PDB file of N, H, CA, C and O in Angstrom:
ATOM      1  N   MET A   1     106.728 173.920 121.112  1.00  0.00           N
ATOM      2  CA  MET A   1     107.628 173.839 122.240  1.00  0.00           C
ATOM      3  C   MET A   1     109.005 174.360 121.798  1.00  0.00           C
ATOM      4  O   MET A   1     109.723 173.698 121.049  1.00  0.00           O
ATOM      5  N   ARG A   2     109.345 175.533 122.269  1.00  0.00           N
ATOM      6  H   ARG A   2     108.761 176.071 122.878  1.00  0.00           H
ATOM      7  CA  ARG A   2     110.628 176.132 121.911  1.00  0.00           C
ATOM      8  C   ARG A   2     111.708 175.698 122.885  1.00  0.00           C
ATOM      9  O   ARG A   2     111.496 175.637 124.096  1.00  0.00           O
ATOM     10  N   ARG A   3     112.843 175.406 122.338  1.00  0.00           N
ATOM     11  H   ARG A   3     113.015 175.455 121.354  1.00  0.00           H
ATOM     12  CA  ARG A   3     113.995 175.099 123.179  1.00  0.00           C
ATOM     13  C   ARG A   3     114.836 176.351 123.398  1.00  0.00           C
ATOM     14  O   ARG A   3     115.498 176.495 124.425  1.00  0.00           O
ATOM     15  N   PHE A   4     114.801 177.259 122.415  1.00  0.00           N
ATOM     16  H   PHE A   4     114.263 177.142 121.580  1.00  0.00           H
ATOM     17  CA  PHE A   4     115.584 178.490 122.479  1.00  0.00           C
ATOM     18  C   PHE A   4     114.701 179.658 122.090  1.00  0.00           C
ATOM     19  O   PHE A   4     113.653 179.478 121.469  1.00  0.00           O
ATOM     20  N   ASP A   5     115.128 180.857 122.459  1.00  0.00           N
ATOM     21  H   ASP A   5     115.979 181.004 122.963  1.00  0.00           H
ATOM     22  CA  ASP A   5     114.434 182.083 122.098  1.00  0.00           C
ATOM     23  C   ASP A   5     115.380 183.003 121.341  1.00  0.00           C
ATOM     24  O   ASP A   5     116.599 182.848 121.403  1.00  0.00           O
ATOM     25  N   VAL A   6     114.806 183.957 120.630  1.00  0.00           N
ATOM     26  H   VAL A   6     113.815 184.083 120.580  1.00  0.00           H
ATOM     27  CA  VAL A   6     115.616 184.955 119.932  1.00  0.00           C
ATOM     28  C   VAL A   6     116.508 185.648 120.964  1.00  0.00           C
ATOM     29  O   VAL A   6     116.055 186.042 122.038  1.00  0.00           O
ATOM     30  N   GLY A   7     117.775 185.785 120.613  1.00  0.00           N
ATOM     31  H   GLY A   7     118.143 185.465 119.740  1.00  0.00           H
ATOM     32  CA  GLY A   7     118.740 186.415 121.501  1.00  0.00           C
ATOM     33  C   GLY A   7     119.586 185.437 122.292  1.00  0.00           C
ATOM     34  O   GLY A   7     120.613 185.820 122.852  1.00  0.00           O
ATOM     35  N   ASP A   8     119.166 184.169 122.348  1.00  0.00           N
ATOM     36  H   ASP A   8     118.331 183.858 121.893  1.00  0.00           H
ATOM     37  CA  ASP A   8     119.943 183.161 123.085  1.00  0.00           C
ATOM     38  C   ASP A   8     121.265 182.888 122.372  1.00  0.00           C
ATOM     39  O   ASP A   8     121.313 182.779 121.147  1.00  0.00           O
ATOM     40  N   ARG A   9     122.326 182.781 123.151  1.00  0.00           N
ATOM     41  H   ARG A   9     122.287 182.869 124.146  1.00  0.00           H
ATOM     42  CA  ARG A   9     123.634 182.378 122.616  1.00  0.00           C
ATOM     43  C   ARG A   9     123.699 180.859 122.647  1.00  0.00           C
ATOM     44  O   ARG A   9     123.322 180.233 123.638  1.00  0.00           O
ATOM     45  N   ILE A  10     124.173 180.277 121.571  1.00  0.00           N
ATOM     46  H   ILE A  10     124.480 180.785 120.766  1.00  0.00           H
ATOM     47  CA  ILE A  10     124.206 178.823 121.456  1.00  0.00           C
ATOM     48  C   ILE A  10     125.532 178.349 120.876  1.00  0.00           C
ATOM     49  O   ILE A  10     126.318 179.122 120.329  1.00  0.00           O
ATOM     50  N   ARG A  11     125.744 177.046 121.020  1.00  0.00           N
ATOM     51  H   ARG A  11     125.105 176.418 121.464  1.00  0.00           H
ATOM     52  CA  ARG A  11     126.876 176.371 120.388  1.00  0.00           C
ATOM     53  C   ARG A  11     126.291 175.311 119.472  1.00  0.00           C
ATOM     54  O   ARG A  11     125.353 174.610 119.852  1.00  0.00           O
ATOM     55  N   ILE A  12     126.829 175.190 118.285  1.00  0.00           N
ATOM     56  H   ILE A  12     127.591 175.759 117.976  1.00  0.00           H
ATOM     57  CA  ILE A  12     126.360 174.173 117.349  1.00  0.00           C
ATOM     58  C   ILE A  12     127.087 172.870 117.670  1.00  0.00           C
ATOM     59  O   ILE A  12     128.314 172.826 117.762  1.00  0.00           O
ATOM     60  N   ASP A  13     126.304 171.826 117.836  1.00  0.00           N
ATOM     61  H   ASP A  13     125.307 171.863 117.761  1.00  0.00           H
ATOM     62  CA  ASP A  13     126.833 170.518 118.232  1.00  0.00           C
ATOM     63  C   ASP A  13     126.201 169.459 117.340  1.00  0.00           C
ATOM     64  O   ASP A  13     125.199 168.846 117.709  1.00  0.00           O
ATOM     65  N   ILE A  14     126.783 169.247 116.174  1.00  0.00           N
ATOM     66  H   ILE A  14     127.596 169.745 115.874  1.00  0.00           H
ATOM     67  CA  ILE A  14     126.265 168.273 115.216  1.00  0.00           C
ATOM     68  C   ILE A  14     126.860 166.908 115.577  1.00  0.00           C
ATOM     69  O   ILE A  14     128.066 166.708 115.431  1.00  0.00           O
ATOM     70  N   PRO A  15     126.043 165.981 116.038  1.00  0.00           N
ATOM     71  CA  PRO A  15     126.578 164.708 116.523  1.00  0.00           C
ATOM     72  C   PRO A  15     127.062 163.759 115.429  1.00  0.00           C
ATOM     73  O   PRO A  15     127.886 162.885 115.700  1.00  0.00           O
ATOM     74  N   ASP A  16     126.579 163.910 114.225  1.00  0.00           N
ATOM     75  H   ASP A  16     125.910 164.620 114.005  1.00  0.00           H
ATOM     76  CA  ASP A  16     126.908 162.989 113.132  1.00  0.00           C
ATOM     77  C   ASP A  16     128.067 163.533 112.309  1.00  0.00           C
ATOM     78  O   ASP A  16     127.901 164.508 111.576  1.00  0.00           O
ATOM     79  N   LYS A  17     129.231 162.918 112.421  1.00  0.00           N
ATOM     80  H   LYS A  17     129.366 162.126 113.016  1.00  0.00           H
ATOM     81  CA  LYS A  17     130.412 163.388 111.700  1.00  0.00           C
ATOM     82  C   LYS A  17     130.281 163.256 110.187  1.00  0.00           C
ATOM     83  O   LYS A  17     131.049 163.876 109.451  1.00  0.00           O
ATOM     84  N   THR A  18     129.318 162.457 109.705  1.00  0.00           N
ATOM     85  H   THR A  18     128.694 161.954 110.303  1.00  0.00           H
ATOM     86  CA  THR A  18     129.111 162.327 108.262  1.00  0.00           C
ATOM     87  C   THR A  18     128.148 163.393 107.724  1.00  0.00           C
ATOM     88  O   THR A  18     127.961 163.498 106.511  1.00  0.00           O
ATOM     89  N   ASP A  19     127.542 164.177 108.607  1.00  0.00           N
ATOM     90  H   ASP A  19     127.693 164.092 109.591  1.00  0.00           H
ATOM     91  CA  ASP A  19     126.654 165.263 108.195  1.00  0.00           C
ATOM     92  C   ASP A  19     127.477 166.264 107.374  1.00  0.00           C
ATOM     93  O   ASP A  19     128.560 166.660 107.805  1.00  0.00           O
ATOM     94  N   PRO A  20     126.985 166.678 106.203  1.00  0.00           N
ATOM     95  CA  PRO A  20     127.754 167.613 105.362  1.00  0.00           C
ATOM     96  C   PRO A  20     128.071 168.942 106.061  1.00  0.00           C
ATOM     97  O   PRO A  20     129.030 169.617 105.686  1.00  0.00           O
ATOM     98  N   ASP A  21     127.289 169.322 107.058  1.00  0.00           N
ATOM     99  H   ASP A  21     126.510 168.774 107.363  1.00  0.00           H
ATOM    100  CA  ASP A  21     127.526 170.578 107.773  1.00  0.00           C
ATOM    101  C   ASP A  21     128.499 170.430 108.944  1.00  0.00           C
ATOM    102  O   ASP A  21     128.888 171.425 109.556  1.00  0.00           O
ATOM    103  N   TYR A  22     128.891 169.205 109.256  1.00  0.00           N
ATOM    104  H   TYR A  22     128.575 168.397 108.759  1.00  0.00           H
ATOM    105  CA  TYR A  22     129.734 168.966 110.432  1.00  0.00           C
ATOM    106  C   TYR A  22     131.039 169.763 110.378  1.00  0.00           C
ATOM    107  O   TYR A  22     131.351 170.497 111.316  1.00  0.00           O
ATOM    108  N   ASP A  23     131.790 169.629 109.308  1.00  0.00           N
ATOM    109  H   ASP A  23     131.537 169.032 108.547  1.00  0.00           H
ATOM    110  CA  ASP A  23     133.098 170.288 109.230  1.00  0.00           C
ATOM    111  C   ASP A  23     132.990 171.811 109.237  1.00  0.00           C
ATOM    112  O   ASP A  23     133.882 172.490 109.746  1.00  0.00           O
ATOM    113  N   CYS A  24     131.922 172.349 108.685  1.00  0.00           N
ATOM    114  H   CYS A  24     131.197 171.798 108.272  1.00  0.00           H
ATOM    115  CA  CYS A  24     131.768 173.803 108.610  1.00  0.00           C
ATOM    116  C   CYS A  24     131.249 174.427 109.902  1.00  0.00           C
ATOM    117  O   CYS A  24     131.655 175.531 110.266  1.00  0.00           O
ATOM    118  N   TYR A  25     130.350 173.722 110.597  1.00  0.00           N
ATOM    119  H   TYR A  25     130.021 172.825 110.301  1.00  0.00           H
ATOM    120  CA  TYR A  25     129.623 174.377 111.679  1.00  0.00           C
ATOM    121  C   TYR A  25     129.787 173.772 113.072  1.00  0.00           C
ATOM    122  O   TYR A  25     129.519 174.452 114.062  1.00  0.00           O
ATOM    123  N   HIS A  26     130.210 172.536 113.174  1.00  0.00           N
ATOM    124  H   HIS A  26     130.428 171.983 112.370  1.00  0.00           H
ATOM    125  CA  HIS A  26     130.332 171.907 114.493  1.00  0.00           C
ATOM    126  C   HIS A  26     131.246 172.742 115.394  1.00  0.00           C
ATOM    127  O   HIS A  26     132.349 173.117 114.998  1.00  0.00           O
ATOM    128  N   ARG A  27     130.779 173.024 116.593  1.00  0.00           N
ATOM    129  H   ARG A  27     129.882 172.720 116.915  1.00  0.00           H
ATOM    130  CA  ARG A  27     131.467 173.815 117.622  1.00  0.00           C
ATOM    131  C   ARG A  27     131.472 175.315 117.367  1.00  0.00           C
ATOM    132  O   ARG A  27     132.102 176.057 118.120  1.00  0.00           O
ATOM    133  N   GLU A  28     130.790 175.781 116.329  1.00  0.00           N
ATOM    134  H   GLU A  28     130.279 175.179 115.716  1.00  0.00           H
ATOM    135  CA  GLU A  28     130.661 177.220 116.114  1.00  0.00           C
ATOM    136  C   GLU A  28     129.727 177.791 117.180  1.00  0.00           C
ATOM    137  O   GLU A  28     128.903 177.075 117.749  1.00  0.00           O
ATOM    138  N   VAL A  29     129.865 179.070 117.437  1.00  0.00           N
ATOM    139  H   VAL A  29     130.534 179.653 116.975  1.00  0.00           H
ATOM    140  CA  VAL A  29     129.043 179.768 118.429  1.00  0.00           C
ATOM    141  C   VAL A  29     128.277 180.863 117.716  1.00  0.00           C
ATOM    142  O   VAL A  29     128.791 181.485 116.786  1.00  0.00           O
ATOM    143  N   GLY A  30     127.038 181.101 118.155  1.00  0.00           N
ATOM    144  H   GLY A  30     126.621 180.595 118.910  1.00  0.00           H
ATOM    145  CA  GLY A  30     126.245 182.146 117.538  1.00  0.00           C
ATOM    146  C   GLY A  30     125.061 182.539 118.394  1.00  0.00           C
ATOM    147  O   GLY A  30     124.954 182.158 119.560  1.00  0.00           O
ATOM    148  N   THR A  31     124.172 183.311 117.787  1.00  0.00           N
ATOM    149  H   THR A  31     124.259 183.620 116.840  1.00  0.00           H
ATOM    150  CA  THR A  31     122.995 183.842 118.467  1.00  0.00           C
ATOM    151  C   THR A  31     121.758 183.523 117.637  1.00  0.00           C
ATOM    152  O   THR A  31     121.775 183.641 116.412  1.00  0.00           O
ATOM    153  N   VAL A  32     120.685 183.118 118.311  1.00  0.00           N
ATOM    154  H   VAL A  32     120.671 183.022 119.306  1.00  0.00           H
ATOM    155  CA  VAL A  32     119.403 182.890 117.636  1.00  0.00           C
ATOM    156  C   VAL A  32     118.855 184.250 117.212  1.00  0.00           C
ATOM    157  O   VAL A  32     118.637 185.122 118.053  1.00  0.00           O
ATOM    158  N   VAL A  33     118.630 184.434 115.905  1.00  0.00           N
ATOM    159  H   VAL A  33     118.806 183.725 115.222  1.00  0.00           H
ATOM    160  CA  VAL A  33     118.106 185.703 115.408  1.00  0.00           C
ATOM    161  C   VAL A  33     116.671 185.592 114.894  1.00  0.00           C
ATOM    162  O   VAL A  33     115.988 186.601 114.719  1.00  0.00           O
ATOM    163  N   GLU A  34     116.219 184.356 114.654  1.00  0.00           N
ATOM    164  H   GLU A  34     116.773 183.536 114.796  1.00  0.00           H
ATOM    165  CA  GLU A  34     114.847 184.164 114.175  1.00  0.00           C
ATOM    166  C   GLU A  34     114.447 182.710 114.402  1.00  0.00           C
ATOM    167  O   GLU A  34     115.274 181.802 114.326  1.00  0.00           O
ATOM    168  N   ILE A  35     113.161 182.512 114.681  1.00  0.00           N
ATOM    169  H   ILE A  35     112.489 183.249 114.742  1.00  0.00           H
ATOM    170  CA  ILE A  35     112.621 181.163 114.836  1.00  0.00           C
ATOM    171  C   ILE A  35     111.586 180.968 113.742  1.00  0.00           C
ATOM    172  O   ILE A  35     110.638 181.745 113.619  1.00  0.00           O
ATOM    173  N   LEU A  36     111.779 179.913 112.945  1.00  0.00           N
ATOM    174  H   LEU A  36     112.549 179.282 113.045  1.00  0.00           H
ATOM    175  CA  LEU A  36     110.962 179.701 111.752  1.00  0.00           C
ATOM    176  C   LEU A  36     110.113 178.444 111.891  1.00  0.00           C
ATOM    177  O   LEU A  36     110.657 177.341 111.945  1.00  0.00           O
ATOM    178  N   PRO A  37     108.786 178.586 111.951  1.00  0.00           N
ATOM    179  CA  PRO A  37     107.920 177.407 112.019  1.00  0.00           C
ATOM    180  C   PRO A  37     107.758 176.762 110.648  1.00  0.00           C
ATOM    181  O   PRO A  37     107.797 177.436 109.619  1.00  0.00           O
ATOM    182  N   ASP A  38     107.575 175.441 110.652  1.00  0.00           N
ATOM    183  H   ASP A  38     107.543 174.893 111.488  1.00  0.00           H
ATOM    184  CA  ASP A  38     107.268 174.707 109.428  1.00  0.00           C
ATOM    185  C   ASP A  38     106.489 173.449 109.807  1.00  0.00           C
ATOM    186  O   ASP A  38     106.093 173.294 110.962  1.00  0.00           O
ATOM    187  N   ASN A  39     106.268 172.564 108.864  1.00  0.00           N
ATOM    188  H   ASN A  39     106.590 172.689 107.926  1.00  0.00           H
ATOM    189  CA  ASN A  39     105.460 171.377 109.135  1.00  0.00           C
ATOM    190  C   ASN A  39     106.296 170.120 109.387  1.00  0.00           C
ATOM    191  O   ASN A  39     105.746 169.018 109.398  1.00  0.00           O
ATOM    192  N   ALA A  40     107.593 170.254 109.587  1.00  0.00           N
ATOM    193  H   ALA A  40     108.040 171.149 109.578  1.00  0.00           H
ATOM    194  CA  ALA A  40     108.450 169.081 109.781  1.00  0.00           C
ATOM    195  C   ALA A  40     108.033 168.268 111.007  1.00  0.00           C
ATOM    196  O   ALA A  40     108.189 167.048 111.014  1.00  0.00           O
ATOM    197  N   GLY A  41     107.513 168.913 112.030  1.00  0.00           N
ATOM    198  H   GLY A  41     107.386 169.905 112.024  1.00  0.00           H
ATOM    199  CA  GLY A  41     107.066 168.193 113.223  1.00  0.00           C
ATOM    200  C   GLY A  41     105.932 167.223 112.925  1.00  0.00           C
ATOM    201  O   GLY A  41     105.856 166.154 113.531  1.00  0.00           O
ATOM    202  N   LYS A  42     105.060 167.582 112.009  1.00  0.00           N
ATOM    203  H   LYS A  42     105.121 168.450 111.517  1.00  0.00           H
ATOM    204  CA  LYS A  42     103.969 166.684 111.612  1.00  0.00           C
ATOM    205  C   LYS A  42     104.510 165.486 110.840  1.00  0.00           C
ATOM    206  O   LYS A  42     103.986 164.377 110.948  1.00  0.00           O
ATOM    207  N   VAL A  43     105.550 165.717 110.071  1.00  0.00           N
ATOM    208  H   VAL A  43     105.975 166.618 109.983  1.00  0.00           H
ATOM    209  CA  VAL A  43     106.146 164.644 109.275  1.00  0.00           C
ATOM    210  C   VAL A  43     106.892 163.657 110.175  1.00  0.00           C
ATOM    211  O   VAL A  43     106.768 162.444 110.007  1.00  0.00           O
ATOM    212  N   THR A  44     107.671 164.181 111.135  1.00  0.00           N
ATOM    213  H   THR A  44     107.772 165.167 111.271  1.00  0.00           H
ATOM    214  CA  THR A  44     108.489 163.318 111.982  1.00  0.00           C
ATOM    215  C   THR A  44     107.743 162.792 113.204  1.00  0.00           C
ATOM    216  O   THR A  44     108.157 161.800 113.805  1.00  0.00           O
ATOM    217  N   GLY A  45     106.637 163.456 113.576  1.00  0.00           N
ATOM    218  H   GLY A  45     106.301 164.262 113.088  1.00  0.00           H
ATOM    219  CA  GLY A  45     105.915 163.074 114.782  1.00  0.00           C
ATOM    220  C   GLY A  45     106.503 163.673 116.055  1.00  0.00           C
ATOM    221  O   GLY A  45     106.046 163.359 117.154  1.00  0.00           O
ATOM    222  N   ASP A  46     107.501 164.524 115.920  1.00  0.00           N
ATOM    223  H   ASP A  46     107.872 164.779 115.028  1.00  0.00           H
ATOM    224  CA  ASP A  46     108.140 165.189 117.057  1.00  0.00           C
ATOM    225  C   ASP A  46     107.893 166.689 116.910  1.00  0.00           C
ATOM    226  O   ASP A  46     108.437 167.324 116.007  1.00  0.00           O
ATOM    227  N   GLU A  47     107.076 167.252 117.792  1.00  0.00           N
ATOM    228  H   GLU A  47     106.634 166.736 118.526  1.00  0.00           H
ATOM    229  CA  GLU A  47     106.694 168.657 117.663  1.00  0.00           C
ATOM    230  C   GLU A  47     107.897 169.604 117.705  1.00  0.00           C
ATOM    231  O   GLU A  47     107.812 170.718 117.189  1.00  0.00           O
ATOM    232  N   ARG A  48     108.993 169.193 118.296  1.00  0.00           N
ATOM    233  H   ARG A  48     109.063 168.288 118.715  1.00  0.00           H
ATOM    234  CA  ARG A  48     110.197 170.034 118.339  1.00  0.00           C
ATOM    235  C   ARG A  48     110.774 170.261 116.945  1.00  0.00           C
ATOM    236  O   ARG A  48     111.461 171.255 116.712  1.00  0.00           O
ATOM    237  N   ASP A  49     110.497 169.343 116.019  1.00  0.00           N
ATOM    238  H   ASP A  49     109.938 168.535 116.209  1.00  0.00           H
ATOM    239  CA  ASP A  49     110.989 169.486 114.651  1.00  0.00           C
ATOM    240  C   ASP A  49     110.206 170.525 113.849  1.00  0.00           C
ATOM    241  O   ASP A  49     110.586 170.838 112.721  1.00  0.00           O
ATOM    242  N   GLY A  50     109.132 171.059 114.400  1.00  0.00           N
ATOM    243  H   GLY A  50     108.823 170.804 115.317  1.00  0.00           H
ATOM    244  CA  GLY A  50     108.318 172.059 113.718  1.00  0.00           C
ATOM    245  C   GLY A  50     108.908 173.454 113.749  1.00  0.00           C
ATOM    246  O   GLY A  50     108.281 174.404 113.279  1.00  0.00           O
ATOM    247  N   LEU A  51     110.116 173.592 114.303  1.00  0.00           N
ATOM    248  H   LEU A  51     110.625 172.821 114.685  1.00  0.00           H
ATOM    249  CA  LEU A  51     110.793 174.883 114.347  1.00  0.00           C
ATOM    250  C   LEU A  51     112.224 174.718 113.865  1.00  0.00           C
ATOM    251  O   LEU A  51     112.893 173.738 114.192  1.00  0.00           O
ATOM    252  N   SER A  52     112.681 175.674 113.093  1.00  0.00           N
ATOM    253  H   SER A  52     112.138 176.470 112.827  1.00  0.00           H
ATOM    254  CA  SER A  52     114.116 175.752 112.823  1.00  0.00           C
ATOM    255  C   SER A  52     114.584 177.088 113.384  1.00  0.00           C
ATOM    256  O   SER A  52     113.824 178.053 113.471  1.00  0.00           O
ATOM    257  N   TYR A  53     115.830 177.113 113.753  1.00  0.00           N
ATOM    258  H   TYR A  53     116.447 176.330 113.683  1.00  0.00           H
ATOM    259  CA  TYR A  53     116.409 178.281 114.410  1.00  0.00           C
ATOM    260  C   TYR A  53     117.442 178.901 113.487  1.00  0.00           C
ATOM    261  O   TYR A  53     118.413 178.251 113.100  1.00  0.00           O
ATOM    262  N   ARG A  54     117.228 180.165 113.138  1.00  0.00           N
ATOM    263  H   ARG A  54     116.439 180.694 113.453  1.00  0.00           H
ATOM    264  CA  ARG A  54     118.199 180.885 112.312  1.00  0.00           C
ATOM    265  C   ARG A  54     119.263 181.433 113.261  1.00  0.00           C
ATOM    266  O   ARG A  54     118.969 182.194 114.183  1.00  0.00           O
ATOM    267  N   ILE A  55     120.498 181.028 113.008  1.00  0.00           N
ATOM    268  H   ILE A  55     120.737 180.410 112.259  1.00  0.00           H
ATOM    269  CA  ILE A  55     121.613 181.375 113.875  1.00  0.00           C
ATOM    270  C   ILE A  55     122.556 182.312 113.136  1.00  0.00           C
ATOM    271  O   ILE A  55     122.968 182.035 112.010  1.00  0.00           O
ATOM    272  N   GLU A  56     122.892 183.425 113.781  1.00  0.00           N
ATOM    273  H   GLU A  56     122.557 183.650 114.696  1.00  0.00           H
ATOM    274  CA  GLU A  56     123.943 184.291 113.260  1.00  0.00           C
ATOM    275  C   GLU A  56     125.228 183.892 113.959  1.00  0.00           C
ATOM    276  O   GLU A  56     125.367 184.040 115.173  1.00  0.00           O
ATOM    277  N   LEU A  57     126.156 183.388 113.177  1.00  0.00           N
ATOM    278  H   LEU A  57     126.043 183.268 112.191  1.00  0.00           H
ATOM    279  CA  LEU A  57     127.424 182.922 113.718  1.00  0.00           C
ATOM    280  C   LEU A  57     128.326 184.109 114.028  1.00  0.00           C
ATOM    281  O   LEU A  57     128.129 185.204 113.500  1.00  0.00           O
ATOM    282  N   GLU A  58     129.306 183.889 114.879  1.00  0.00           N
ATOM    283  H   GLU A  58     129.466 183.000 115.308  1.00  0.00           H
ATOM    284  CA  GLU A  58     130.202 184.976 115.276  1.00  0.00           C
ATOM    285  C   GLU A  58     130.903 185.614 114.088  1.00  0.00           C
ATOM    286  O   GLU A  58     131.246 186.795 114.139  1.00  0.00           O
ATOM    287  N   GLY A  59     131.122 184.859 113.026  1.00  0.00           N
ATOM    288  H   GLY A  59     130.844 183.900 112.985  1.00  0.00           H
ATOM    289  CA  GLY A  59     131.758 185.398 111.821  1.00  0.00           C
ATOM    290  C   GLY A  59     130.817 186.216 110.945  1.00  0.00           C
ATOM    291  O   GLY A  59     131.258 186.812 109.962  1.00  0.00           O
ATOM    292  N   GLY A  60     129.519 186.257 111.286  1.00  0.00           N
ATOM    293  H   GLY A  60     129.161 185.773 112.084  1.00  0.00           H
ATOM    294  CA  GLY A  60     128.548 187.048 110.536  1.00  0.00           C
ATOM    295  C   GLY A  60     127.643 186.253 109.623  1.00  0.00           C
ATOM    296  O   GLY A  60     126.603 186.761 109.204  1.00  0.00           O
ATOM    297  N   ASP A  61     128.004 185.011 109.297  1.00  0.00           N
ATOM    298  H   ASP A  61     128.848 184.598 109.637  1.00  0.00           H
ATOM    299  CA  ASP A  61     127.139 184.170 108.463  1.00  0.00           C
ATOM    300  C   ASP A  61     125.886 183.779 109.233  1.00  0.00           C
ATOM    301  O   ASP A  61     125.896 183.744 110.463  1.00  0.00           O
ATOM    302  N   THR A  62     124.812 183.486 108.517  1.00  0.00           N
ATOM    303  H   THR A  62     124.803 183.515 107.517  1.00  0.00           H
ATOM    304  CA  THR A  62     123.608 182.936 109.137  1.00  0.00           C
ATOM    305  C   THR A  62     123.313 181.579 108.530  1.00  0.00           C
ATOM    306  O   THR A  62     123.592 181.325 107.358  1.00  0.00           O
ATOM    307  N   MET A  63     122.743 180.712 109.355  1.00  0.00           N
ATOM    308  H   MET A  63     122.516 180.918 110.307  1.00  0.00           H
ATOM    309  CA  MET A  63     122.422 179.345 108.925  1.00  0.00           C
ATOM    310  C   MET A  63     121.258 178.863 109.776  1.00  0.00           C
ATOM    311  O   MET A  63     121.128 179.257 110.935  1.00  0.00           O
ATOM    312  N   ASP A  64     120.411 178.013 109.206  1.00  0.00           N
ATOM    313  H   ASP A  64     120.517 177.693 108.264  1.00  0.00           H
ATOM    314  CA  ASP A  64     119.274 177.451 109.936  1.00  0.00           C
ATOM    315  C   ASP A  64     119.616 176.066 110.452  1.00  0.00           C
ATOM    316  O   ASP A  64     120.223 175.256 109.751  1.00  0.00           O
ATOM    317  N   PHE A  65     119.211 175.806 111.703  1.00  0.00           N
ATOM    318  H   PHE A  65     118.717 176.464 112.272  1.00  0.00           H
ATOM    319  CA  PHE A  65     119.458 174.525 112.353  1.00  0.00           C
ATOM    320  C   PHE A  65     118.212 174.070 113.090  1.00  0.00           C
ATOM    321  O   PHE A  65     117.358 174.882 113.447  1.00  0.00           O
ATOM    322  N   ARG A  66     118.114 172.774 113.316  1.00  0.00           N
ATOM    323  H   ARG A  66     118.807 172.114 113.026  1.00  0.00           H
ATOM    324  CA  ARG A  66     117.068 172.198 114.158  1.00  0.00           C
ATOM    325  C   ARG A  66     117.580 172.102 115.590  1.00  0.00           C
ATOM    326  O   ARG A  66     118.780 172.191 115.847  1.00  0.00           O
ATOM    327  N   TRP A  67     116.653 171.921 116.504  1.00  0.00           N
ATOM    328  H   TRP A  67     115.677 171.848 116.296  1.00  0.00           H
ATOM    329  CA  TRP A  67     116.967 171.890 117.935  1.00  0.00           C
ATOM    330  C   TRP A  67     118.046 170.877 118.275  1.00  0.00           C
ATOM    331  O   TRP A  67     118.865 171.123 119.160  1.00  0.00           O
ATOM    332  N   ARG A  68     118.063 169.738 117.584  1.00  0.00           N
ATOM    333  H   ARG A  68     117.398 169.538 116.865  1.00  0.00           H
ATOM    334  CA  ARG A  68     118.988 168.653 117.962  1.00  0.00           C
ATOM    335  C   ARG A  68     120.448 168.998 117.701  1.00  0.00           C
ATOM    336  O   ARG A  68     121.339 168.331 118.227  1.00  0.00           O
ATOM    337  N   ASP A  69     120.711 170.033 116.894  1.00  0.00           N
ATOM    338  H   ASP A  69     119.987 170.574 116.467  1.00  0.00           H
ATOM    339  CA  ASP A  69     122.084 170.425 116.591  1.00  0.00           C
ATOM    340  C   ASP A  69     122.556 171.630 117.405  1.00  0.00           C
ATOM    341  O   ASP A  69     123.635 172.165 117.153  1.00  0.00           O
ATOM    342  N   LEU A  70     121.755 172.055 118.376  1.00  0.00           N
ATOM    343  H   LEU A  70     120.878 171.620 118.581  1.00  0.00           H
ATOM    344  CA  LEU A  70     122.082 173.249 119.151  1.00  0.00           C
ATOM    345  C   LEU A  70     122.152 172.943 120.637  1.00  0.00           C
ATOM    346  O   LEU A  70     121.383 172.132 121.155  1.00  0.00           O
ATOM    347  N   ARG A  71     123.080 173.600 121.315  1.00  0.00           N
ATOM    348  H   ARG A  71     123.704 174.258 120.895  1.00  0.00           H
ATOM    349  CA  ARG A  71     123.237 173.469 122.760  1.00  0.00           C
ATOM    350  C   ARG A  71     123.357 174.855 123.367  1.00  0.00           C
ATOM    351  O   ARG A  71     123.946 175.751 122.762  1.00  0.00           O
ATOM    352  N   PRO A  72     122.803 175.039 124.560  1.00  0.00           N
ATOM    353  CA  PRO A  72     122.990 176.335 125.223  1.00  0.00           C
ATOM    354  C   PRO A  72     124.443 176.503 125.636  1.00  0.00           C
ATOM    355  O   PRO A  72     125.140 175.530 125.920  1.00  0.00           O
ATOM    356  N   ILE A  73     124.879 177.731 125.663  1.00  0.00           N
ATOM    357  H   ILE A  73     124.313 178.522 125.432  1.00  0.00           H
ATOM    358  CA  ILE A  73     126.210 178.037 126.184  1.00  0.00           C
ATOM    359  C   ILE A  73     126.074 178.218 127.675  1.00  0.00           C
ATOM    360  O   ILE A  73     125.281 179.031 128.149  1.00  0.00           O
ATOM    361  N   VAL A  74     126.853 177.455 128.405  1.00  0.00           N
ATOM    362  H   VAL A  74     127.497 176.795 128.020  1.00  0.00           H
ATOM    363  CA  VAL A  74     126.806 177.546 129.864  1.00  0.00           C
ATOM    364  C   VAL A  74     127.863 178.544 130.309  1.00  0.00           C
ATOM    365  O   VAL A  74     129.059 178.366 130.077  1.00  0.00           O
ATOM    366  N   GLU A  75     127.380 179.603 130.957  1.00  0.00           N
ATOM    367  H   GLU A  75     126.409 179.748 131.145  1.00  0.00           H
ATOM    368  CA  GLU A  75     128.300 180.606 131.486  1.00  0.00           C
ATOM    369  C   GLU A  75     128.810 180.128 132.834  1.00  0.00           C
ATOM    370  O   GLU A  75     128.036 179.703 133.691  1.00  0.00           O
ATOM    371  N   ARG A  76     130.098 180.201 133.007  1.00  0.00           N
ATOM    372  H   ARG A  76     130.727 180.546 132.310  1.00  0.00           H
ATOM    373  CA  ARG A  76     130.698 179.793 134.276  1.00  0.00           C
ATOM    374  C   ARG A  76     130.875 181.011 135.160  1.00  0.00           C
ATOM    375  O   ARG A  76     131.302 182.073 134.706  1.00  0.00           O
ATOM    376  N   SER A  77     130.543 180.844 136.413  1.00  0.00           N
ATOM    377  H   SER A  77     130.195 179.981 136.781  1.00  0.00           H
ATOM    378  CA  SER A  77     130.722 181.962 137.343  1.00  0.00           C
ATOM    379  C   SER A  77     132.198 182.097 137.690  1.00  0.00           C
ATOM    380  O   SER A  77     132.957 181.132 137.600  1.00  0.00           O
ATOM    381  N   SER A  78     132.590 183.281 138.081  1.00  0.00           N
ATOM    382  H   SER A  78     131.973 184.065 138.154  1.00  0.00           H
ATOM    383  CA  SER A  78     133.993 183.535 138.406  1.00  0.00           C
ATOM    384  C   SER A  78     134.268 183.361 139.892  1.00  0.00           C
ATOM    385  O   SER A  78     135.338 183.731 140.374  1.00  0.00           O
ATOM    386  N   GLU A  79     133.311 182.802 140.618  1.00  0.00           N
ATOM    387  H   GLU A  79     132.441 182.502 140.227  1.00  0.00           H
ATOM    388  CA  GLU A  79     133.493 182.609 142.061  1.00  0.00           C
ATOM    389  C   GLU A  79     134.428 181.490 142.365  1.00  0.00           C
ATOM    390  O   GLU A  79     134.686 181.201 143.534  1.00  0.00           O
TER     391      GLU A  79
END
């Protein structure tokens, strides 16, 4: 069950301020460039954990995240 697809623009939203990645990545914006399957979903019992999303950040760095740390970017209409 994919939450995002390659090419989707996302915002990183790490809810845990004690997470080591919080200060570096929270509120960063990027694009999904690859979806990587693994067996984490079998370990956690949540099939959504069986995918990690490789994100290319606007600054050019890439980093892998799980679905729970990503949010879609909502485009606002100009109407």
